[in-house]
C-alpha positions in Angstrom: 119.6 179.9 -79.1 117.8 178.4 -81.9 118.1 175.0 -80.3 116.3 176.2 -77.3 113.8 178.0 -79.5 113.2 174.7 -81.4 112.6 172.7 -78.1 110.3 175.4 -76.9 108.3 175.5 -80.1 108.3 171.7 -80.8 105.2 170.1 -79.1 106.3 166.8 -77.6 109.9 167.1 -77.5 111.1 167.3 -73.9 114.2 169.1 -72.6 115.8 165.7 -72.0 114.9 164.7 -75.6 111.9 162.6 -75.2 109.2 162.7 -77.5 106.3 162.4 -75.1 103.6 163.1 -77.8 104.7 160.3 -80.1 104.6 158.0 -77.2 101.2 159.0 -76.4 100.1 158.2 -80.1 101.9 154.9 -80.0 100.0 153.8 -76.9 96.7 152.6 -78.4 93.4 152.9 -76.4 93.3 149.0 -75.8 97.1 148.8 -74.1 95.6 149.2 -70.6 93.1 146.3 -71.1 96.1 144.4 -73.1 98.3 144.8 -70.1 95.2 143.4 -67.8 94.7 140.5 -70.1 98.6 139.4 -70.0 98.5 139.8 -66.2 95.4 137.8 -65.6 96.8 135.1 -68.2 100.0 135.0 -66.5 98.3 134.4 -63.0 95.8 131.4 -64.7 99.0 129.9 -66.3 102.0 130.7 -64.0 104.3 128.2 -66.0 103.5 129.4 -69.2 105.3 132.1 -71.0 103.2 134.4 -73.3 105.0 134.4 -76.7 102.6 136.2 -78.9 99.8 139.0 -78.5 96.9 140.0 -80.5 94.3 142.5 -80.1 91.1 140.9 -81.8 88.8 144.0 -81.7 86.4 146.1 -79.5 82.9 146.1 -79.3 80.7 148.9 -77.6 77.2 148.4 -76.5 75.7 151.3 -74.3 78.2 152.0 -71.7 79.6 148.4 -71.8 82.7 147.7 -73.9 84.2 144.5 -74.6 88.0 144.2 -75.5 89.1 140.8 -77.0 92.5 139.6 -77.3 94.4 136.4 -78.3 97.6 135.3 -76.5 99.8 132.5 -77.6 101.2 130.6 -74.8 104.1 128.2 -74.5 104.4 125.8 -71.4 107.0 123.2 -71.7 106.5 121.3 -75.0 103.0 122.6 -75.2 101.9 125.6 -77.4 98.4 126.8 -77.3 96.2 130.0 -77.6 93.9 131.7 -75.1 91.3 134.0 -76.1 90.6 136.5 -73.5 87.5 139.0 -73.2 87.3 141.7 -71.1 83.8 143.5 -70.3 84.0 146.9 -68.6 82.0 150.1 -68.1 83.0 152.9 -70.3 82.5 155.4 -67.8 84.0 154.1 -64.9 86.3 151.5 -66.3 84.9 149.0 -63.6 85.6 145.5 -64.9 82.3 143.4 -65.2 83.7 140.1 -66.7 87.1 138.5 -67.9 86.6 135.2 -69.7 89.3 132.7 -71.1 89.1 130.2 -73.6 92.0 128.0 -74.6 92.5 127.1 -78.4 94.8 124.9 -80.5 94.8 127.4 -83.4 
């Protein structure tokens, strides 16, 4: 009975033992946009593997939000970075622009 009470009282711990609240806290606000950046980069560079990921920051100007990422890719013997910028409307989440810029650093 005490275990049942503990599970009932503890928010975020489901009957199957998962910790949903912790997972929600570990999912940063930019995660959705990072996933989009990786998907678009994979489409643009289909023969490259994404080997590193960095969220470079967020800028807000009115209803327009800009999320910035840097992905590090490997294609055959070549390693290179790609800066990805995603601009979207904060209310509708409609994407206005996605830009890519390659870098060697």
